[in-house]
MDTraj code that builds the backbone (N, CA, C; nanometers):
import mdtraj as md
import numpy as np

residues = "UNK UNK UNK UNK UNK UNK UNK UNK UNK UNK UNK UNK UNK UNK UNK UNK UNK UNK UNK UNK UNK UNK UNK UNK UNK UNK UNK UNK UNK UNK UNK UNK UNK UNK UNK UNK UNK UNK UNK UNK UNK UNK UNK UNK UNK UNK UNK UNK UNK UNK UNK UNK UNK UNK UNK UNK UNK UNK UNK UNK UNK UNK UNK UNK UNK UNK UNK UNK UNK UNK UNK UNK UNK UNK UNK UNK UNK UNK UNK UNK UNK UNK UNK UNK UNK UNK UNK UNK UNK UNK UNK UNK UNK UNK UNK UNK UNK UNK UNK UNK UNK UNK UNK UNK UNK UNK UNK UNK UNK UNK UNK UNK UNK UNK UNK UNK UNK UNK UNK UNK UNK UNK UNK UNK UNK UNK UNK UNK UNK UNK UNK UNK UNK UNK UNK UNK UNK UNK UNK UNK UNK UNK UNK UNK UNK UNK UNK UNK UNK UNK UNK UNK UNK UNK UNK UNK UNK UNK UNK UNK UNK UNK UNK UNK UNK UNK UNK UNK UNK UNK UNK UNK UNK UNK UNK UNK UNK UNK UNK UNK UNK UNK UNK UNK UNK UNK UNK UNK".split()
xyz = np.array([
    [10.1984, 8.7647, 9.4027],
    [10.3281, 8.7145, 9.3711],
    [10.4288, 8.7591, 9.4745],
    [10.4050, 8.8703, 9.5410],
    [10.5032, 8.9194, 9.6369],
    [10.4412, 8.9425, 9.7732],
    [10.5244, 8.9242, 9.8727],
    [10.4922, 8.9628, 10.0095],
    [10.5894, 9.0711, 10.0479],
    [10.5616, 9.1393, 10.1550],
    [10.6601, 9.2346, 10.2016],
    [10.6027, 9.3570, 10.2648],
    [10.6697, 9.4659, 10.2441],
    [10.6361, 9.5912, 10.3097],
    [10.5825, 9.6932, 10.2127],
    [10.6192, 9.8168, 10.2368],
    [10.5700, 9.9239, 10.1514],
    [10.6873, 9.9933, 10.0849],
    [10.6632, 10.0490, 9.9696],
    [10.7676, 10.1223, 9.8983],
    [10.7833, 10.2620, 9.9571],
    [10.9047, 10.3109, 9.9591],
    [10.9284, 10.4463, 10.0072],
    [10.9467, 10.5451, 9.8928],
    [11.0059, 10.5019, 9.7827],
    [11.0225, 10.5899, 9.6670],
    [10.8904, 10.5973, 9.5908],
    [10.8809, 10.6941, 9.4998],
    [10.7628, 10.7033, 9.4145],
    [10.7679, 10.5845, 9.3183],
    [10.6814, 10.4847, 9.3365],
    [10.6913, 10.3622, 9.2572],
    [10.6316, 10.3780, 9.1177],
    [10.6816, 10.2972, 9.0251],
    [10.6219, 10.2890, 8.8923],
    [10.4961, 10.2033, 8.8972],
    [10.4905, 10.1132, 8.9934],
    [10.3712, 10.0319, 9.0165],
    [10.3393, 10.0357, 9.1648],
    [10.2144, 10.0167, 9.1976],
    [10.1728, 10.0079, 9.3367],
    [10.1050, 9.8737, 9.3564],
    [10.1581, 9.7922, 9.4458],
    [10.1028, 9.6616, 9.4754],
    [10.0205, 9.6759, 9.6031],
    [9.8903, 9.6531, 9.5934],
    [9.8028, 9.6649, 9.7103],
    [9.8263, 9.5457, 9.8024],
    [9.8568, 9.5747, 9.9270],
    [9.8925, 9.4709, 10.0237],
    [9.7897, 9.4632, 10.1363],
    [9.7815, 9.3455, 10.1995],
    [9.6989, 9.3268, 10.3187],
    [9.7867, 9.2696, 10.4293],
    [9.7662, 9.3155, 10.5524],
    [9.8468, 9.2627, 10.6629],
    [9.7971, 9.1250, 10.7047],
    [9.8907, 9.0381, 10.7369],
    [9.8602, 8.9054, 10.7909],
    [9.9241, 8.9030, 10.9289],
    [9.8403, 8.9049, 11.0316],
    [9.8896, 8.9161, 11.1687],
    [9.8887, 8.7844, 11.2436],
    [9.8736, 8.7958, 11.3729],
    [9.8736, 8.6835, 11.4663],
    [9.9938, 8.5909, 11.4464],
    [10.1145, 8.6440, 11.4671],
    [10.2337, 8.5604, 11.4518],
    [10.2335, 8.4457, 11.5518],
    [10.2961, 8.3382, 11.5128],
    [10.3063, 8.2227, 11.6015],
    [10.1842, 8.1330, 11.5996],
    [10.0961, 8.1516, 11.5015],
    [9.9780, 8.0661, 11.4938],
    [10.0194, 7.9208, 11.4700],
    [9.9407, 7.8264, 11.5192],
    [9.9748, 7.6856, 11.4973],
    [9.9410, 7.6429, 11.3543],
    [10.0001, 7.5328, 11.3101],
    [9.9644, 7.4734, 11.1816],
    [9.8292, 7.4048, 11.1956],
    [9.7636, 7.3778, 11.0845],
    [9.6389, 7.3015, 11.0914],
    [9.6720, 7.1523, 11.0818],
    [9.5732, 7.0680, 11.0643],
    [9.5938, 6.9226, 11.0652],
    [9.6791, 6.8748, 10.9484],
    [9.6942, 6.9560, 10.8442],
    [9.7796, 6.9189, 10.7311],
    [9.9269, 6.9470, 10.7601],
    [9.9533, 7.0237, 10.8651],
    [10.0898, 7.0627, 10.8976],
    [10.1308, 7.1947, 10.8355],
    [10.0391, 7.2593, 10.7647],
    [10.0693, 7.3868, 10.6996],
    [10.0054, 7.5038, 10.7715],
    [10.0600, 7.6230, 10.7479],
    [9.9991, 7.7462, 10.7953],
    [10.0672, 7.8129, 10.9126],
    [10.1577, 7.7441, 10.9814],
    [10.2262, 7.8062, 11.0948],
    [10.3262, 7.9095, 11.0426],
    [10.3125, 8.0341, 11.0898],
    [10.4039, 8.1412, 11.0504],
    [10.4365, 8.2204, 11.1777],
    [10.5637, 8.2281, 11.2152],
    [10.6004, 8.2914, 11.3420],
    [10.6178, 8.4435, 11.3375],
    [10.5760, 8.5081, 11.2299],
    [10.5967, 8.6529, 11.2157],
    [10.4771, 8.7137, 11.1430],
    [10.4640, 8.8460, 11.1562],
    [10.3644, 8.9178, 11.0786],
    [10.4229, 8.9475, 10.9413],
    [10.3371, 8.9544, 10.8414],
    [10.3828, 8.9879, 10.7069],
    [10.2674, 9.0508, 10.6300],
    [10.2964, 9.0940, 10.5098],
    [10.1942, 9.1517, 10.4221],
    [10.1940, 9.0694, 10.2938],
    [10.0769, 9.0527, 10.2373],
    [10.0615, 8.9735, 10.1165],
    [9.9855, 9.0557, 10.0137],
    [10.0208, 9.0397, 9.8874],
    [9.9481, 9.1097, 9.7818],
    [9.8006, 9.0731, 9.7865],
    [9.7155, 9.1739, 9.7833],
    [9.5715, 9.1499, 9.7873],
    [9.5248, 9.0769, 9.6617],
    [9.5932, 9.1013, 9.5506],
    [9.5594, 9.0392, 9.4230],
    [9.6864, 8.9827, 9.3614],
    [9.6695, 8.8965, 9.2627],
    [9.7840, 8.8516, 9.1853],
    [9.8437, 8.9731, 9.1135],
    [9.9699, 8.9640, 9.0746],
    [10.0316, 9.0741, 9.0015],
    [9.9587, 9.0872, 8.8680],
    [9.9173, 9.2099, 8.8408],
    [9.8362, 9.2359, 8.7219],
    [9.9250, 9.2710, 8.6019],
    [9.8649, 9.2563, 8.4849],
    [9.9358, 9.2851, 8.3601],
    [9.9932, 9.4266, 8.3615],
    [9.9153, 9.5258, 8.4041],
    [9.9671, 9.6635, 8.4011],
    [10.0844, 9.6818, 8.4962],
    [10.0871, 9.6103, 8.6089],
    [10.2007, 9.6182, 8.7011],
    [10.3251, 9.5554, 8.6374],
    [10.3054, 9.4417, 8.5722],
    [10.4191, 9.3741, 8.5088],
    [10.4717, 9.4554, 8.3901],
    [10.3827, 9.5213, 8.3168],
    [10.4259, 9.6086, 8.2065],
    [10.5106, 9.7237, 8.2615],
    [10.4718, 9.7803, 8.3757],
    [10.5537, 9.8838, 8.4393],
    [10.6927, 9.8326, 8.4716],
    [10.7008, 9.7114, 8.5220],
    [10.8285, 9.6460, 8.5521],
    [10.9103, 9.6267, 8.4243],
    [10.8481, 9.5706, 8.3202],
    [10.9201, 9.5473, 8.1950],
    [10.9735, 9.6775, 8.1366],
    [10.8922, 9.7809, 8.1361],
    [10.9376, 9.9092, 8.0810],
    [11.0500, 9.9701, 8.1629],
    [11.0575, 9.9365, 8.2905],
    [11.1632, 9.9907, 8.3766],
    [11.2949, 9.9166, 8.3624],
    [11.2905, 9.7864, 8.3301],
    [11.4141, 9.7078, 8.3361],
    [11.4452, 9.6252, 8.2116],
    [11.3545, 9.6172, 8.1156],
    [11.3759, 9.5214, 8.0061],
    [11.3807, 9.5871, 7.8679],
    [11.4485, 9.7040, 7.8559],
    [11.4733, 9.7606, 7.7230],
    [11.5568, 9.6603, 7.6434],
    [11.6491, 9.5965, 7.7111],
    [11.7149, 9.4737, 7.6655],
    [11.6603, 9.3679, 7.7595],
    [11.6422, 9.2490, 7.7120],
    [11.5757, 9.1471, 7.7956],
    [11.6601, 9.0197, 7.8060],
    [11.7793, 9.0286, 7.8671],
    [11.8678, 8.9116, 7.8712],
    [11.8138, 8.7955, 7.9554],
    [11.7187, 8.8207, 8.0440],
    [11.6655, 8.7140, 8.1289],
    [11.5283, 8.6663, 8.0829],
    [11.4849, 8.7093, 7.9643],
    [11.3569, 8.6684, 7.9061],
    [11.2415, 8.6934, 8.0031],
    [11.2367, 8.8143, 8.0584],
    [11.1258, 8.8521, 8.1468],
    [10.9954, 8.8628, 8.0683],
    [11.0069, 8.8909, 7.9408],
    [10.8915, 8.8905, 7.8504],
    [10.8904, 8.7562, 7.7790],
    [10.7744, 8.6907, 7.7785],
    [10.7559, 8.5659, 7.7077],
    [10.6655, 8.5959, 7.5880],
    [10.7036, 8.5587, 7.4658],
    [10.6194, 8.5876, 7.3493],
    [10.4753, 8.5381, 7.3630],
    [10.4518, 8.4343, 7.4421],
    [10.3157, 8.3849, 7.4633],
    [10.2288, 8.4888, 7.5350],
    [10.2920, 8.5884, 7.6001],
    [10.2152, 8.6960, 7.6633],
    [10.1376, 8.7756, 7.5583],
    [10.1807, 8.7663, 7.4337],
    [10.1128, 8.8328, 7.3226],
    [10.0293, 8.7346, 7.2415],
    [10.0810, 8.6137, 7.2201],
    [10.0195, 8.5226, 7.1232],
    [9.9170, 8.4254, 7.1800],
    [9.9244, 8.3907, 7.3090],
    [9.8264, 8.2976, 7.3670],
    [9.6940, 8.3717, 7.3830],
    [9.5987, 8.3417, 7.2985],
    [9.4731, 8.4166, 7.2953],
    [9.3915, 8.4040, 7.4234],
    [9.4207, 8.3048, 7.5077],
    [9.3478, 8.2885, 7.6341],
    [9.3940, 8.3875, 7.7409],
    [9.5188, 8.4307, 7.7324],
    [9.5729, 8.5191, 7.8365],
    [9.6503, 8.6382, 7.7812],
    [9.6513, 8.6552, 7.6500],
    [9.7307, 8.7622, 7.5883],
    [9.7029, 8.8950, 7.6572],
    [9.8079, 8.9679, 7.6844],
    [9.7894, 9.0938, 7.7547],
    [9.9045, 9.1905, 7.7445],
    [10.0189, 9.1467, 7.6863],
    [10.1350, 9.2349, 7.6780],
    [10.1925, 9.2282, 7.5368],
    [10.2126, 9.3441, 7.4770],
    [10.2768, 9.3525, 7.3463],
    [10.4140, 9.4171, 7.3635],
    [10.5109, 9.3683, 7.2855],
    [10.6448, 9.4272, 7.2876],
    [10.6738, 9.4862, 7.1502],
    [10.7314, 9.6059, 7.1495],
    [10.7700, 9.6728, 7.0251],
    [10.9166, 9.7112, 7.0344],
    [10.9773, 9.7381, 6.9200],
    [11.1157, 9.7834, 6.9175],
    [11.2140, 9.6697, 6.8993],
    [11.3405, 9.7043, 6.9171],
    [11.4497, 9.6089, 6.9030],
    [11.5276, 9.6020, 7.0330],
    [11.6082, 9.4969, 7.0458],
    [11.6885, 9.4787, 7.1663],
    [11.7643, 9.6075, 7.1970],
    [11.7505, 9.6529, 7.3181],
    [11.8122, 9.7777, 7.3619],
    [11.7142, 9.8926, 7.3681],
    [11.6012, 9.8754, 7.2973],
    [11.4986, 9.9806, 7.2999],
    [11.3575, 9.9205, 7.3024],
    [11.3446, 9.8007, 7.3592],
    [11.2117, 9.7405, 7.3707],
    [11.1210, 9.8291, 7.4552],
    [10.9946, 9.8331, 7.4196],
    [10.8922, 9.8950, 7.5038],
    [10.7731, 9.8003, 7.5061],
    [10.6953, 9.8110, 7.6107],
    [10.5869, 9.7165, 7.6360],
    [10.4573, 9.7924, 7.6596],
    [10.3479, 9.7387, 7.6086],
    [10.2165, 9.7988, 7.6294],
    [10.1165, 9.6922, 7.6683],
    [10.0119, 9.7377, 7.7354],
    [9.9032, 9.6498, 7.7781],
    [9.8093, 9.6265, 7.6607],
    [9.7714, 9.5020, 7.6416],
    [9.6703, 9.4658, 7.5411],
    [9.5409, 9.4387, 7.6181],
    [9.4350, 9.5098, 7.5881],
    [9.3080, 9.4873, 7.6575],
    [9.3135, 9.5402, 7.7993],
    [9.2544, 9.4662, 7.8910],
    [9.2491, 9.5077, 8.0309],
    [9.3786, 9.4730, 8.1031],
    [9.4414, 9.5731, 8.1601],
    [9.5621, 9.5512, 8.2386],
    [9.5331, 9.5034, 8.3790],
    [9.4065, 9.4890, 8.4147],
    [9.3686, 9.4482, 8.5502],
    [9.3683, 9.2958, 8.5674],
    [9.3891, 9.2219, 8.4582],
    [9.3929, 9.0754, 8.4663],
    [9.5286, 9.0293, 8.5200],
    [9.5335, 8.9097, 8.5799],
    [9.6631, 8.8587, 8.6278],
    [9.7582, 8.8324, 8.5115],
    [9.8854, 8.8611, 8.5326],
    [9.9861, 8.8335, 8.4310],
    [10.0082, 8.6820, 8.4255],
    [10.0375, 8.6326, 8.3067],
    [10.0649, 8.4904, 8.2867],
    [10.2026, 8.4742, 8.2226],
    [10.2519, 8.3518, 8.2209],
    [10.3813, 8.3185, 8.1623],
    [10.4969, 8.3854, 8.2366],
    [10.4888, 8.3857, 8.3691],
    [10.5940, 8.4396, 8.4538],
    [10.6539, 8.3225, 8.5319],
    [10.7836, 8.3017, 8.5173],
    [10.8517, 8.1934, 8.5886],
    [10.8827, 8.2355, 8.7329],
    [10.9293, 8.1404, 8.8128],
    [10.9704, 8.1725, 8.9499],
    [11.0826, 8.2769, 8.9461],
    [11.1763, 8.2624, 8.8538],
    [11.2876, 8.3571, 8.8459],
    [11.2407, 8.4948, 8.7995],
    [11.1401, 8.5005, 8.7111],
    [11.0818, 8.6294, 8.6736],
    [11.0203, 8.6960, 8.7964],
    [10.9466, 8.6171, 8.8762],
    [10.8837, 8.6698, 8.9980],
    [10.9894, 8.7163, 9.0978],
    [11.0991, 8.6414, 9.1107],
    [11.2072, 8.6810, 9.2017],
    [11.2693, 8.8130, 9.1561],
    [11.2863, 8.8300, 9.0269],
    [11.3418, 8.9561, 8.9746],
    [11.2445, 9.0722, 8.9959],
    [11.1143, 9.0459, 8.9825],
    [11.0136, 9.1485, 9.0115],
    [11.0237, 9.1899, 9.1582],
    [11.0364, 9.0928, 9.2490],
    [11.0512, 9.1240, 9.3921],
    [11.1802, 9.2005, 9.4181],
    [11.2902, 9.1612, 9.3529],
    [11.4160, 9.2354, 9.3675],
    [11.3988, 9.3801, 9.3226],
    [11.3308, 9.3985, 9.2101],
    [11.3067, 9.5325, 9.1574],
    [11.2299, 9.6163, 9.2591],
    [11.1226, 9.5596, 9.3170],
    [11.0472, 9.6313, 9.4207],
    [11.1353, 9.6580, 9.5425],
    [11.2104, 9.5579, 9.5854],
    [11.3002, 9.5696, 9.7012],
    [11.3988, 9.6846, 9.6817],
    [11.4435, 9.7039, 9.5578],
    [11.5447, 9.8057, 9.5270],
    [11.4862, 9.9385, 9.4804],
    [11.3583, 9.9604, 9.5054],
    [11.2984, 10.0903, 9.4786],
    [11.1914, 10.0930, 9.3719],
    [11.1842, 9.9917, 9.2866],
    [11.0797, 9.9868, 9.1844],
    [11.0842, 10.1019, 9.0861],
    [11.2052, 10.1444, 9.0502],
    [11.2215, 10.2573, 8.9587],
    [11.2922, 10.2114, 8.8323],
    [11.2950, 10.2972, 8.7321],
    [11.3676, 10.2656, 8.6094],
    [11.5121, 10.2345, 8.6459],
    [11.5592, 10.1203, 8.6003],
    [11.6970, 10.0810, 8.6248],
    [11.7236, 10.0160, 8.7594],
    [11.6214, 10.0014, 8.8446],
    [11.6440, 9.9344, 8.9731],
    [11.6959, 9.7933, 8.9486],
    [11.7863, 9.7499, 9.0342],
    [11.8515, 9.6197, 9.0230],
    [11.7498, 9.5059, 9.0306],
    [11.7624, 9.4083, 8.9402],
    [11.6769, 9.2893, 8.9435],
    [11.7534, 9.1648, 8.9868],
    [11.8854, 9.1763, 9.0058],
    [11.9670, 9.0573, 9.0304],
    [12.0043, 9.0345, 9.1761],
    [11.9778, 9.1318, 9.2613],
    [12.0062, 9.1152, 9.4040],
    [11.9035, 9.1946, 9.4828],
    [11.8989, 9.1675, 9.6110],
    [11.8027, 9.2341, 9.6989],
    [11.7276, 9.1296, 9.7772],
    [11.6072, 9.0972, 9.7343],
    [11.5280, 8.9947, 9.8019],
    [11.5845, 8.8555, 9.7738],
    [11.6352, 8.8363, 9.6521],
    [11.6928, 8.7078, 9.6093],
    [11.8239, 8.7324, 9.5370],
    [11.9320, 8.6620, 9.5741],
    [12.0592, 8.6772, 9.5035],
    [12.0614, 8.5916, 9.3761],
    [11.9860, 8.6322, 9.2730],
    [11.9777, 8.5514, 9.1511],
    [12.0996, 8.5696, 9.0615],
    [12.1561, 8.6901, 9.0563],
    [12.2820, 8.7178, 8.9859],
    [12.2943, 8.6446, 8.8531],
    [12.1946, 8.6601, 8.7666],
    [12.2002, 8.6006, 8.6339],
    [12.1418, 8.4613, 8.6235],
    [12.1077, 8.3984, 8.7338],
    [12.0553, 8.2611, 8.7302],
    [11.9188, 8.2553, 8.6627],
    [11.8933, 8.1426, 8.5967],
    [11.7637, 8.1187, 8.5337],
    [11.7057, 7.9852, 8.5778],
    [11.7798, 7.9133, 8.6623],
    [11.7294, 7.7893, 8.7206],
    [11.8100, 7.7597, 8.8460],
    [11.7676, 7.6571, 8.9187],
    [11.8341, 7.6199, 9.0427],
    [11.7535, 7.6635, 9.1633],
    [11.8171, 7.6561, 9.2785],
    [11.7509, 7.6912, 9.4041],
    [11.8153, 7.8180, 9.4582],
    [11.7322, 7.9159, 9.4868],
    [11.7794, 8.0428, 9.5414],
    [11.6957, 8.0728, 9.6648],
    [11.7601, 8.0986, 9.7757],
    [11.6910, 8.1286, 9.9010],
    [11.6677, 8.2787, 9.9145],
    [11.5602, 8.3126, 9.9818],
    [11.5289, 8.4531, 10.0109],
    [11.6378, 8.5114, 10.1004],
    [11.6768, 8.6339, 10.0727],
    [11.7782, 8.7023, 10.1529],
    [11.7216, 8.7458, 10.2872],
    [11.8055, 8.7442, 10.3887],
    [11.7678, 8.7996, 10.5183],
    [11.7442, 8.9488, 10.4975],
    [11.6382, 9.0009, 10.5498],
    [11.6078, 9.1426, 10.5347],
    [11.5319, 9.1762, 10.4073],
    [11.4860, 9.0746, 10.3333],
    [11.4085, 9.1014, 10.2119],
    [11.2831, 9.1801, 10.2486],
    [11.2555, 9.2843, 10.1700],
    [11.1352, 9.3654, 10.1923],
    [11.0199, 9.3194, 10.1051],
    [11.0484, 9.2490, 9.9966],
    [10.9483, 9.1919, 9.9058],
    [10.9946, 9.0507, 9.8740],
    [10.9028, 8.9551, 9.8713],
    [10.9425, 8.8182, 9.8408],
    [10.8234, 8.7378, 9.7901],
    [10.8537, 8.6220, 9.7341],
    [10.7513, 8.5291, 9.6882],
    [10.7023, 8.4549, 9.8123],
    [10.5732, 8.4567, 9.8395],
    [10.5238, 8.3924, 9.9615],
    [10.5581, 8.2439, 9.9676],
    [10.5900, 8.1984, 10.0896],
    [10.6137, 8.0556, 10.1110],
    [10.4801, 7.9825, 10.1117],
    [10.4859, 7.8506, 10.1061],
    [10.3619, 7.7724, 10.1114],
    [10.2879, 7.7969, 10.2425],
    [10.3599, 7.8072, 10.3536],
    [10.2954, 7.8345, 10.4824],
    [10.2312, 7.9725, 10.4854],
    [10.2966, 8.0729, 10.4262],
    [10.2382, 8.2071, 10.4207],
    [10.1101, 8.2077, 10.3369],
    [10.1137, 8.1424, 10.2210],
    [9.9925, 8.1337, 10.1376],
    [9.8803, 8.0633, 10.2132],
    [9.9141, 7.9510, 10.2756],
    [9.8135, 7.8706, 10.3445],
    [9.7497, 7.9496, 10.4590],
    [9.8330, 8.0162, 10.5372],
    [9.7792, 8.0965, 10.6472],
    [9.6885, 8.2070, 10.5946],
    [9.7338, 8.2784, 10.4915],
    [9.6535, 8.3881, 10.4367],
    [9.5201, 8.3375, 10.3825],
    [9.5188, 8.2181, 10.3261],
    [9.3967, 8.1653, 10.2651],
    [9.3017, 8.1005, 10.3651],
    [9.3539, 8.0289, 10.4643],
    [9.2681, 7.9443, 10.5474],
    [9.2593, 7.9807, 10.6952],
    [9.3593, 8.0529, 10.7474],
    [9.3598, 8.0796, 10.8912],
    [9.2544, 8.1826, 10.9272],
    [9.1748, 8.1520, 11.0271],
    [9.0712, 8.2450, 11.0717],
    [9.1306, 8.3358, 11.1778],
    [9.1349, 8.4610, 11.1463],
    [9.1981, 8.5558, 11.2374],
    [9.0970, 8.6356, 11.3178],
    [8.9726, 8.5920, 11.3198],
    [8.8711, 8.6643, 11.3967],
    [8.8575, 8.6029, 11.5349],
    [8.8343, 8.6853, 11.6364],
    [8.8235, 8.6333, 11.7726],
    [8.7137, 8.5277, 11.7883],
    [8.6017, 8.5454, 11.7180],
    [8.4923, 8.4493, 11.7331],
    [8.5255, 8.3128, 11.6743],
    [8.6270, 8.3052, 11.5864],
    [8.6644, 8.1771, 11.5268],
    [8.7424, 8.0910, 11.6252],
    [8.8024, 8.1528, 11.7250],
    [8.8830, 8.0785, 11.8213],
    [9.0269, 8.0679, 11.7747],
    [9.1158, 8.0533, 11.8685],
    [9.2583, 8.0463, 11.8372],
    [9.2890, 7.9200, 11.7584],
    [9.3687, 7.9335, 11.6564],
    [9.4141, 7.8184, 11.5802],
    [9.3106, 7.7593, 11.4864],
    [9.2029, 7.8283, 11.4604],
    [9.0986, 7.7741, 11.3737],
    [9.1329, 7.7978, 11.2272],
    [9.1093, 7.6986, 11.1466],
    [9.1276, 7.7075, 11.0024],
    [8.9948, 7.6792, 10.9348],
    [8.9685, 7.7505, 10.8272],
    [8.8458, 7.7261, 10.7530],
    [8.8685, 7.6121, 10.6533],
    [8.7599, 7.5550, 10.6068],
    [8.7661, 7.4466, 10.5096],
    [8.7997, 7.5015, 10.3712],
    [8.7488, 7.6200, 10.3411],
    [8.7694, 7.6823, 10.2107],
    [8.8512, 7.8101, 10.2257],
    [8.9236, 7.8496, 10.1210],
    [9.0063, 7.9708, 10.1297],
    [8.9259, 8.0998, 10.1214],
    [8.8044, 8.0964, 10.1728],
    [8.7179, 8.2134, 10.1776],
    [8.6871, 8.2514, 10.3217],
    [8.7633, 8.1914, 10.4138],
    [8.7428, 8.2115, 10.5569],
    [8.6053, 8.1586, 10.6003],
    [8.5633, 8.0483, 10.5361],
    [8.4333, 7.9877, 10.5665],
    [8.4404, 7.8372, 10.5511],
    [8.3435, 7.7695, 10.6125],
    [8.3340, 7.6244, 10.6004],
    [8.2264, 7.5821, 10.5019],
    [8.1544, 7.6787, 10.4477],
    [8.0514, 7.6494, 10.3488],
    [8.1117, 7.6580, 10.2089],
    [8.0613, 7.5762, 10.1170],
    [8.1082, 7.5802, 9.9794],
    [8.0857, 7.7197, 9.9220],
    [8.1911, 7.7801, 9.8674],
    [8.1743, 7.9161, 9.8149],
    [8.0909, 7.9168, 9.6872],
    [8.0195, 8.0247, 9.6679],
    [7.9434, 8.0438, 9.5449],
    [8.0302, 8.1072, 9.4394],
    [7.9709, 8.1472, 9.3320],
    [8.0486, 8.2066, 9.2233],
    [8.0361, 8.3582, 9.2186],
    [7.9897, 8.4189, 9.3239],
    [7.9758, 8.5639, 9.3240],
    [8.0782, 8.6279, 9.4143],
])
top = md.Topology()
chain = top.add_chain()
for i, resn in enumerate(residues, 1):
    res = top.add_residue(resn, chain, resSeq=i)
    for name in ("N", "CA", "C"):
        top.add_atom(name, md.element.get_by_symbol(name[0]), res)
traj = md.Trajectory(xyz[None], top)
């Protein structure tokens, strides 16, 4: 869910990142994948336990609906329970916290990135930093210049998934599948 750098403060959550290098790579035949800078991308989707850490840090009151009741009730993805009343909500992991979090909107993800950008601690700001959301729940919001954590662009995702960064692949080579291969991936 986030791209960016590394946290300097003692974080409540740790997002494992991988570097994406070779800035200035060309786009592939679809026109996607060109990125003129180096960046880091989350190795995995944001997990339930990471999102619970975020909720416990910033959503004792939840004016932006960062918690969706379906996170508890949808039996296919249920993973977060909320207890308490407004002003003293607390959140716990249901089952395995290693699964990807579900029912997170773009604005929820932007607030998560803002929280990381601002230190990822209890009370860290969710309304400014990587994205100037300032209470917004819809509309178009651009990434701030100097953002340290952000939602990857389509070109960043495409490059991370398909661009072959190995010397033997040749410059500008893209794989057919997002496994850095041209063979159909298996299920293992």
